[in-house]
Steps between C-alpha positions, in 0.01 A plus 500: 500500500677182393790371693838634374769251406802552724686175411812684390536648848557156651856494363617818668227699686542874463543703813514868398423625848741284704652827627196565715606203725775723632257686737761746632648604171452877391330386181250291695432776758442742219260262337305460831491872538344525158237233596408701808452811285276303254297363788450860631337610171293180439189570305272331750563757785170666434306188599702428816316739743171310439669163547672628818169616643338168431801313649472731808134410538583128490778541753292714737249215516781253584711688758635189667475214255641163601757359265555180705261302727483593872649248747431419865773414755499509878151654517607791273375585158766614250410683192706626204355828352585692190376846428589797278793579734647161508492184727463438864442195736249542768420277803167493696534399861230313698389819668425653161796728482672529159869559449705572190800258536705646210495858625853632503626207297317532176599793277293665217687314242472162663266213425428197736628200302406237758412464871430219750397530867652285779240251615447666833478837341804646669683590189429538128774463245483735205704523179503846322569592149659843476480721192407212282790280598418143610710532815594231741499542882223464750349748749392314815230724660379435861130554569540588864545855612852637566685231308742588223494356144786301377653489154647174361702610192619152398151358415471412131250674266161336539631307800302211647491475877364316807469586862602197715551497875678829577666519157420652167633281216529657151667472164804729462710585199409597141187436295610161385776378740408456866615412844280431799541735793342508852486799739322585820230756405615755760882482502794271448724406208410306192545134501542308172316169501643185338322405181433144373661575164808687386482836332436701288133428570167670483281449809135527581414470874161420653428508872232390745448502878710286729821551303381318186702601200467381132773594256510482117848502348598544136874510406601793277518566213293183451428174679226280642259638752505314844303536812625477864322520836605547860374615839742757644454751776854647490691301755675250264615458150190437269467134413366526149315181391449444125130486393428236239204616283544221233537769232181688579490871413388692812282794410407622855567422866438608860581379846344494850672369815456129424481460120605646170236489225614506139299520167633297207297254292341411842487676829785367711585523874829471678503397861728756670470332847625189359794666343586666839506152657746383235247286303564460136258738336321471164193715397171322529215554254214654695272577203474350157588673169161655470566700813859600431575489137414546135140368502410787733745746372847550630524633859703829484468599870428282805430626850449275812193615705563388853722263702519128508540223250171543322437879464296661222707600201432813298594415135521765231495333157552630153237390251630632168451880524293496815542408868313277740545511867409178690500401866593143521418267784754214545338155467509328846310187383652374176718193559719569200587849608747533794566739783825701487667271760391179314270389777137391441246783488303583802138387537213682332428829651848552655574805296642836597276722714348806356449367148129529436340269240780253494449266200753215499736525209309795377505882503348795321570750235521837674543716187536515128687808367599614145772751603795498733442324824755462789515341843694669785765359717434209739284635794615475861281562811602711803703204638701452172306189403374444142164668478171384351448782233704664219449826318449509131538793256312510175537742209227652304634694196202730496413553875828452694604233747315336789605285789329216694600285796448130401438257786338222309160534652327588168545660163665834451262777395656739253367860477165545321647737251774342290634505153369234260806347331455322177721241336545509118702270284751598234654237269879486463669461173527124561125473591562493874217675701637801696281622792458877545339651813297815433371765738231742364470852619146426615211262437368733224821453303488120468573414139514853379828629346718700739867606497670197641824477699674163471748364741707178496784321675561158342827396668671303779185301577363798689114545454354819389207590730249779476578743781403838617727804443396873519596552133302201383191621685543841351504349155180311573327802646580698190315242301783274387519118506795289630617163368739265660660268245586164652779420243712193503810521727290601800384274776118539458446159337776287649852392436438396135357844424803678664748268305324580171602863536867426600814512276392489140136505610533860616422597138172314548434716806526803278262354249246413778503870594441593132226255461324633815527859372356407161219306661399800713458713205349226277235414770411873543641537850727776380459742208757508219789699622373465862765267639775598742732293722663536834746248627817453701811291506450175295148630411655817363734279284199333357320825421816655344550190290140507389509870392824447305373177345169657408522877517131565419370274788502766771430874503728549812699307750663563836792270566664502846836334561496285171776281368539601144840377379467124528850443354644667806249433773759314706707824533435671827208466745387151561503380147757238561230314709246489219664264243227234567223752431636665181787279375873552461606764250833320462309209346442584133152330489401673819626839362291446193191440709580807716545732209174378344325718765767724646336844482817700455605284199154518327479879455481584134604852380207684328232312695224688688487365857232579762550751787732342765597613846798306657533517877842416663669550844856553582479246794364206286717209603322252277476662161760761401319814387695517185286224349206750479733778402639317194151413372389857566781629298443257218130566477558876496763449237257302282387844380147432384165609650406772747437278807732599793767266629581612863718400786410560864817413697516553882809501706309365801312226311559129493339181346223508756403865430564844641441695826132591537498849355721411199289186439188707492650744240595206290146365519355836383737516207426137397117553524528822287712331231274199479176688522600747228612232265197272549230766524428468872421839662495536881180663644518874557304483823439263789497130405175365382514196731548635864626248761243306705508478881712179480773669312611728782745341749499559863841565671498133630363204315228305654455124442402597136544821311527674168821695452465603143 
C-alpha cells in the first residue's frame, strides 16, 4: 500500500482519544473493561492450548536458566536463576553446599533487576523489581548462617555501588538525580559523601579492591560528562581527583588494586598507587588503537584477570552484529608503550605468574559469537583479591544459554549443537545496506519459506542482539523463522548508525524495518502473508509506525509498551528525557518530522490493518500505557477488515514485563495471534527436536555448562 499523505495533520494534529489519558476516569475504566471482554473472546483461543503445551515443554527443559552471568567472590559462586516460578539467587560454598540467598526476600511477583557480591563474599547486594515496577532500594543479603538481611530503601533505581573497606557506597535518589551514600553493611546510619560537582547530577560508580573508586558525573538535565577518581576506605572525606581523558570516549573499564584499565580509542591504564601518593595522575597508553579501538571493533566490556600492573585483560568487542572475545596480554617490551605508573617496562620475561603462553604485546581470540554475549562481574578470590578468571554467558536463540569460565589459557569451546545464524542484507530507501540476522527452525529449513517473526529496536544507540527466550524457541520449534532487523538508531554499527536513526532520522528507522520485511518475502525466506512482528518499547513504536505507514506489510504484530502519540511523548513517564532521541514537539519542524511516523496520527478510517495485540502494564514508569490504548482505539475505530485489535493490560506489569505466570500467559496469547495470522501451527505432540544431553542443566554450573 502506498504511503498516505498526512501533511494537513502537521498544522493541528487530531487527538480524538485524548480522554484515554485520564486513566482513572469512569469512561476510561469502562473502555478498559470492554477491552478485557474482547480479549476473553479472542478468536485465537482454540490455538492456545497447543502453544501452551509447547511452551511448557521448552520451560521444563530450562528449569533454572541463567539470565545473567555467574560471579565468583570470596571463594563462593553466585548464580542468578530464572524458572517458571520466578527468580532466585543461589550461592555455592567451597564445601559444595548450595543456598538460596533470596529465600524469604523475593516474592512471586518479583524480578532480580541487579546484583553484586562483596569481594570477600560476605554479602550480596540485590535490587528487586516488584510487580513490574522499576523500584529503587537494595537488599543486602549476608551469606553466612544466622545473619539477617538489611534493606536500604534510599538506593536509586539501577543503583551503582562499590564495597570499600568496611563500607558499602551506592547511588541514592531517583532514576536521574543522585547522591552518593556510604553505610556499614551490617548496621549504622547512612552517610552522604561529598561530590566533586554540584547537583542535580547523575552518577555512575565503579569500585575496585583497596578502596579504589571511579566516578562518572553528568549534570542534569544536560551537561558534560566528567570522570573522577579517589582511594577511599571510609575514614576521611573522599578526595576526588579529576581524570583528564583528552576528550576520549570511554566504552569500558575495570580496576584491580593497583591500576584502572580503560578502553577508548586505545587501551589506557591509570596508576592508582601514584594517585594515593598524591602524584599527578594521567592515563597512560598501554596498547595501541588496534588493541583498544575501532580497528579491532569497540570494546564494550573489559575485565581485569589478576592482580598487578600487567594483568591479562578480557575484552569483549562488538564487530557489527557479532561479538569477539579477546584475551589481551599487555606489552612489556615496546618502548613506545608505558606502564601505568609511567616507569620503564620490566625486562623480558618479567610477566605475571600463571599466564601460560605469554606473547609480548599479544593475546588471543577466545570466541566469536553471533548472538548476545556477556561477561560477569569482576572475579575475586577467597582473600578478596582480583581473580584470574571471569564467567561468560552466551545466548543461542534455538538451544538456550550456556556459561563458561574464561581464564585466558585457551579458546572457549561452545557447545557442539548450536544454531546457525545467517546475516542477510536489506536495502533502505536511500540505498543504505541494513543487516538482518536470521535464525532458521533447523538445518533443513535453510532458504525455504517459513512463517517469519521479525523484531527490531532501532533507538538510543542500544544494539539489538539475537537472544534466547522461551517464546522464541517455541516459535522455532513449531517451524517458524526469526529475523532481527538491525535498523538505524541502534548501536550495532557504531555512533554514526545510531545518529542516523535519531530525531528526524527515526522515520528512516521505520523504513529500514519495512525494507527488511520486504526483503524476507522477496528472497523467499517468508511466504506471502507470512510475516509477523514482536517488539517492545522503541521497537514497538517502530513496528506500530510501519504497520500504519504500510498496512499490508505484516499479517500480525504484538507491540509491548509502545510510544504511539509522538506529539505528546513528553507527557508522563520518562518522555521529558528523550528530546535528543525524538526531537522537541514544541519545535514546528521537529513536530513535522514526528508526525511523519507517529502511529496514532497515521491511522486512516476505512483502512484494513493487520491483527494487533498491545501489551501494557499499570506500573510502567517509562511509557504511559495510554499510548497503546489510544492507538488501539484508533485502529479499532478505523472500521475495516476482520483482523482483531486487542489490548492485554495487566495491573502488575511494567516496562520490563510481568510476573512469571502473567508473562507466560501473555507469551501464549502472542504466539497464538502471530501463528494464526502467519500460518504457523504448533505441533500437536512432543517436539520433533528433543533436547540433547548438553541442554539439561545441573543444579550448580561447572566450569562450563549449557543452561538452555
